[in-house]
ZAMARGU-4260 file (C-alpha; in steps of 0.2 Angstrom, whole numbers, plus 5000, padded with zeros to 4 digits):
<rodrens>
0) 5390/4743/4858 | 5403/4756/4865 | 5390/4770/4865 | 5377/4759/4875 | 5390/4753/4887
5) 5396/4771/4891 | 5377/4777/4895 | 5376/4762/4906 | 5391/4768/4917 | 5385/4786/4917
10) 5369/4781/4924 | 5372/4765/4936 | 5387/4771/4945 | 5379/4778/4961 | 5390/4787/4972
15) 5376/4789/4985 | 5371/4771/4987 | 5387/4762/4982 | 5378/4752/4969 | 5388/4745/4954
20) 5389/4730/4944 | 5397/4731/4927 | 5391/4720/4912 | 5397/4705/4907 | 5412/4708/4892
25) 5403/4708/4876 | 5384/4709/4884 | 5374/4725/4885 | 5365/4729/4900 | 5349/4741/4897
30) 5349/4755/4909 | 5334/4757/4919 | 5326/4769/4921 | 5328/4772/4902 | 5335/4788/4895
35) 5324/4803/4893 | 5328/4811/4876 | 5334/4829/4877 | 5335/4828/4895 | 5345/4840/4905
40) 5352/4835/4922 | 5339/4821/4921 | 5325/4832/4917 | 5314/4836/4902 | 5304/4850/4899
45) 5287/4848/4888 | 5274/4862/4883 | 5261/4854/4871 | 5245/4859/4863 | 5242/4840/4864
50) 5240/4843/4884 | 5222/4852/4879 | 5217/4838/4866 | 5201/4827/4874 | 5205/4809/4872
55) 5191/4798/4862 | 5188/4788/4877 | 5185/4804/4888 | 5174/4811/4874 | 5162/4797/4876
60) 5162/4795/4893 | 5157/4811/4896 | 5141/4807/4887 | 5136/4795/4900 | 5122/4800/4910
65) 5127/4807/4928 | 5144/4812/4922 | 5153/4828/4929 | 5154/4840/4917 | 5171/4848/4914
70) 5180/4862/4904 | 5198/4861/4897 | 5211/4875/4902 | 5215/4886/4884 | 5235/4889/4890
75) 5245/4873/4890 | 5255/4871/4906 | 5275/4867/4904 | 5279/4851/4913 | 5296/4846/4919
80) 5297/4828/4921 | 5313/4817/4927 | 5313/4798/4930 | 5319/4792/4948 | 5337/4785/4945
85) 5352/4777/4955 | 5341/4761/4957 | 5355/4749/4961 | 5362/4733/4951 | 5350/4725/4938
90) 5337/4739/4942 | 5327/4732/4925 | 5324/4716/4932 | 5317/4721/4950 | 5299/4716/4952
95) 5289/4732/4951 | 5296/4750/4953 | 5282/4760/4962 | 5276/4774/4972 | 5262/4773/4984
100) 5262/4787/4996 | 5260/4805/4997 | 5275/4817/4995 | 5280/4830/5006 | 5284/4850/5002
105) 5297/4857/5013 | 5297/4876/5019 | 5312/4879/5007 | 5301/4873/4992 | 5309/4857/4989
110) 5299/4841/4987 | 5303/4824/4994 | 5295/4808/4987 | 5299/4790/4989 | 5298/4774/4978
115) 5302/4755/4981 | 5303/4738/4970 | 5289/4728/4978 | 5301/4715/4979 | 5305/4700/4992
120) 5302/4711/5008 | 5301/4695/5020 | 5317/4688/5012 | 5327/4705/5013 | 5329/4707/4994
125) 5319/4724/4992 | 5325/4742/4989 | 5316/4758/4995 | 5323/4775/4992 | 5319/4793/4995
130) 5322/4808/4984 | 5322/4827/4983 | 5317/4839/4969 | 5325/4855/4968 | 5314/4869/4960
135) 5328/4880/4957 | 5339/4868/4948 | 5324/4857/4941 | 5335/4841/4947 | 5328/4826/4955
140) 5341/4818/4967 | 5342/4801/4978 | 5346/4806/4996 | 5340/4791/5006 | 5343/4773/5002
145) 5336/4761/5016 | 5347/4748/5014 | 5361/4759/5021 | 5350/4766/5034 | 5345/4749/5039
150) 5360/4738/5033 | 5353/4719/5026 | 5357/4705/5039 | 5352/4686/5035 | 5334/4683/5037
155) 5331/4700/5042 | 5315/4709/5032 | 5318/4722/5020 | 5307/4739/5017 | 5300/4739/4999
160) 5289/4755/4997 | 5284/4771/5007 | 5264/4771/5008 | 5263/4784/5023 | 5265/4802/5021
165) 5283/4811/5020 | 5283/4828/5031 | 5293/4842/5037 | 5294/4843/5055 | 5296/4858/5065
170) 5314/4857/5066 | 5316/4856/5046 | 5321/4838/5045 | 5309/4826/5034 | 5299/4813/5043
175) 5293/4797/5035 | 5290/4778/5038 | 5293/4763/5026 | 5282/4748/5025 | 5281/4731/5016
180) 5272/4725/4999 | 5257/4724/5013 | 5260/4730/5031 | 5246/4720/5037 | 5257/4703/5035
185) 5270/4710/5047 | 5266/4697/5060 | 5268/4682/5049 | 5280/4670/5053 | 5290/4672/5038
190) 5295/4689/5043 | 5309/4687/5055 | 5313/4705/5063 | 5329/4708/5071 | 5334/4719/5085
195) 5340/4732/5072 | 5323/4731/5063 | 5309/4726/5075 | 5295/4733/5064 | 5289/4748/5058
200) 5300/4764/5062 | 5297/4784/5061 | 5313/4790/5052 | 5320/4808/5050 | 5331/4814/5037
205) 5342/4829/5040 | 5343/4840/5024 | 5359/4849/5033 | 5369/4834/5036 | 5362/4824/5024
210) 5360/4808/5037 | 5344/4798/5040 | 5341/4790/5057 | 5328/4780/5067 | 5318/4792/5077
215) 5306/4780/5084 | 5297/4761/5083 | 5280/4760/5081 | 5272/4752/5097 | 5267/4735/5098
220) 5279/4729/5086 | 5280/4722/5072 | 5265/4735/5067 | 5268/4745/5051 | 5258/4759/5044
225) 5252/4764/5027 | 5244/4780/5032 | 5251/4795/5042 | 5247/4813/5045 | 5259/4826/5053
230) 5251/4840/5064 | 5266/4853/5062 | 5259/4865/5074 | 5259/4854/5087 | 5273/4843/5082
235) 5263/4828/5082 | 5265/4813/5069 | 5249/4802/5067 | 5247/4786/5061 | 5235/4771/5058
240) 5243/4757/5065 | 5240/4742/5055 | 5242/4721/5059 | 5227/4715/5067 | 5212/4728/5070
245) 5218/4746/5065 | 5222/4759/5078 | 5225/4779/5078 | 5242/4782/5086 | 5249/4800/5090
250) 5268/4802/5093 | 5275/4819/5101 | 5291/4821/5090 | 5300/4832/5103 | 5297/4820/5118
255) 5295/4805/5108 | 5281/4801/5119 | 5264/4794/5113 | 5250/4807/5113 | 5236/4795/5111
260) 5234/4778/5105 | 5215/4772/5101 | 5209/4754/5107 | 5212/4742/5092 | 5197/4740/5078
265) 5193/4759/5082 | 5200/4762/5062 | 5188/4752/5050 | 5193/4758/5033 | 5212/4764/5035
270) 5218/4773/5020 | 5215/4791/5026 | 5216/4803/5041 | 5211/4821/5042 | 5217/4836/5053
275) 5207/4851/5059 | 5216/4867/5064 | 5212/4864/5083 | 5221/4847/5081 | 5207/4835/5081
280) 5209/4821/5070 | 5196/4813/5059 | 5197/4795/5053 | 5185/4781/5046 | 5175/4771/5060
285) 5164/4760/5064 | 5146/4759/5054 | 5154/4768/5039 | 5154/4785/5050 | 5166/4798/5050
290) 5175/4797/5069 | 5185/4810/5077 | 5199/4811/5091 | 5194/4826/5102 | 5211/4832/5106
295) 5204/4843/5123 | 5195/4828/5129 | 5209/4815/5122 | 5197/4802/5117 | 5188/4796/5101
300) 5169/4798/5097 | 5157/4796/5081 | 5152/4810/5073 | 5135/4813/5064 | 5143/4812/5048
305) 5146/4798/5035 | 5151/4795/5017 | 5135/4786/5011 | 5138/4770/5002 | 5157/4774/5002
310) 5167/4764/5016 | 5174/4780/5019 | 5187/4797/5015 | 5201/4791/5004 | 5207/4809/5004
315) 5207/4824/5013 | 5214/4843/5013 | 5219/4854/5027 | 5205/4863/5036 | 5201/4880/5027
320) 5199/4896/5034 | 5180/4895/5033 | 5181/4879/5042 | 5180/4866/5028 | 5189/4849/5025
325) 5187/4843/5008 | 5192/4827/5000 | 5186/4811/4990 | 5176/4796/4996 | 5183/4778/4992
330) 5175/4768/4978 | 5162/4780/4972 | 5172/4794/4969 | 5164/4808/4975 | 5169/4824/4981
335) 5165/4829/4999 | 5165/4845/5010 | 5163/4843/5028 | 5161/4858/5040 | 5171/4854/5056
340) 5162/4865/5069 | 5145/4860/5062 | 5148/4843/5059 | 5139/4844/5042 | 5145/4833/5026
345) 5141/4840/5009 | 5144/4829/4993 | 5148/4839/4978 | 5147/4826/4965 | 5159/4815/4955
350) 5176/4820/4956 | 5178/4815/4937 | 5166/4810/4925 | 5157/4795/4933 | 5168/4795/4949
355) 5186/4787/4949 | 5200/4782/4961 | 5209/4798/4968 | 5221/4795/4983 | 5227/4815/4986
360) 5215/4831/4985 | 5226/4847/4987 | 5219/4864/4993 | 5226/4878/4984 | 5236/4891/4993
365) 5223/4904/4991 | 5208/4890/4995 | 5200/4895/4979 | 5203/4877/4970 | 5205/4858/4973
370) 5218/4851/4963 | 5218/4831/4960 | 5222/4817/4947 | 5211/4803/4944 | 5214/4785/4942
375) 5227/4782/4955 | 5231/4764/4953 | 5237/4765/4936 | 5222/4769/4926 | 5225/4787/4924
380) 5230/4783/4906 | 5214/4777/4901 | 5207/4795/4903 | 5223/4803/4895 | 5230/4806/4914
385) 5220/4821/4917 | 5225/4835/4930 | 5210/4842/4937 | 5208/4859/4945 | 5190/4861/4954
390) 5184/4879/4958 | 5176/4878/4976 | 5165/4892/4973 | 5159/4888/4957 | 5158/4870/4958
395) 5167/4868/4941 | 5179/4856/4935 | 5194/4861/4923 | 5206/4849/4916 | 5223/4858/4916
400) 5231/4845/4906 | 5228/4828/4898 | 5248/4821/4900 | 5247/4805/4894 | 5247/4806/4875
405) 5260/4821/4874 | 5273/4813/4884 | 5269/4795/4876 | 5274/4803/4858 | 5287/4815/4864
410) 5296/4804/4878 | 5289/4786/4876 | 5282/4788/4893 | 5265/4786/4900 | 5259/4793/4916
415) 5249/4779/4925 | 5242/4787/4940 | 5248/4795/4957 | 5248/4793/4975 | 5256/4810/4978
420) 5253/4827/4975 | 5258/4844/4982 | 5254/4862/4977 | 5268/4876/4978 | 5266/4889/4991
425) 5262/4902/4978 | 5251/4890/4969 | 5258/4892/4952 | 5266/4874/4953 | 5258/4856/4955
430) 5270/4842/4959 | 5267/4824/4955 | 5275/4808/4960 | 5270/4797/4945 | 5269/4778/4942
435) 5269/4774/4924 | 5277/4764/4911 | 5285/4766/4894 | 5274/4765/4879 | 5283/4754/4868
440) 5300/4747/4874 | 5293/4737/4889 | 5304/4725/4899 | 5298/4707/4897 | 5292/4706/4915
445) 5282/4722/4914 | 5265/4725/4907 | 5258/4742/4901 | 5248/4744/4917 | 5254/4759/4924
450) 5267/4753/4935 | 5286/4749/4934 | 5295/4766/4930 | 5292/4781/4941 | 5293/4798/4937
455) 5293/4816/4947 | 5284/4829/4937 | 5281/4849/4942 | 5267/4855/4931 | 5267/4874/4930
460) 5249/4880/4927 | 5247/4897/4918 | 5242/4912/4927 | 5227/4913/4917 | 5221/4897/4922
465) 5223/4902/4941 | 5213/4919/4939
</rodrens>
């Protein structure tokens, strides 16, 4: 009992958030997240040949007609993993700890990620946090508690997740926007917005001052966003405005004035935006087509390209030096390549096996590879949580690691999928923000469905697998 209580005090007393609730006398309170065995400063490091074992489910699925071929790396990566901690009182009893948005890589090499509890957003009882991974110290630190940025008030809603991207602005500040369990419900009568919190907002975190402030409120409040993109060259933040028919919106962060706002209904499928080097924006518009915001003409229009049977792109990379965007198509799970200047779309086949749900695609700094993880919505472990490297020139898929089995056996953790992936500036480390669950010791209200326990991973890709 004494050791259990000491562990609770060590992991639940939180200076950065002010949360602390002591357990009742004689009563054990389980810590959440659970303690990672062998962790140093909250992080474990694992290198295992089990990363290279093909799961039986994958061996069977690769025999299906039309399944994409793949190889497996010869050298296993080294993976650092840490749980998102400092979750507040009774963290184990919160509704559903989860991560829904893309992570951000800053110019100093640090990586920013967000999680929330998917709890009672309308009633004001929800939690949402931002973290920073320091690759030099291999530590994951909570830096923003949104209930401190927007202090709770009676009847006021509370943010429950970060679904839009996290980015570094031109001035080095970290830009993000929080949302509800479902941002499209923001106008419902049970959400009683206040002067302090009139709706969706853009926040900025200053890493030097360690302070978070409100940069702007989204127009036509109380609109929220689950989809954003940052044009760092032009210091412009782009987003899809939810609530009612969706619209594309751009804000100049220096002047804090809108650059453009489309008519409502311009966006049909609202889960991805792409950016061309010239500042043009691509989005999923009417008739299943790819639409374009022409920055020079300051208007939107339909391109000649579409995604076939898919409602549109679900992920996109930056534009490559040879003028291509890459990404994945929603539902069908295909990889695609789009030439910006020629307005031509090419399907590259299933991203994984016969197709899977992939929400983030990363282009390596040398532009030789695409990196992605299939099974974003909690389903990754069914395929062993594979990490895929796609060789663009050769059109070949290689599994860098199957993460699930090794982490389940070593640390009782099953990484279940991701919405956030970034590659380091030198191309050697893939950063992933995971949803997941314990393999054995699940709280009563959780299921083994890939959610409830969030983790951050730094996957060090062996040099031999990048040559």
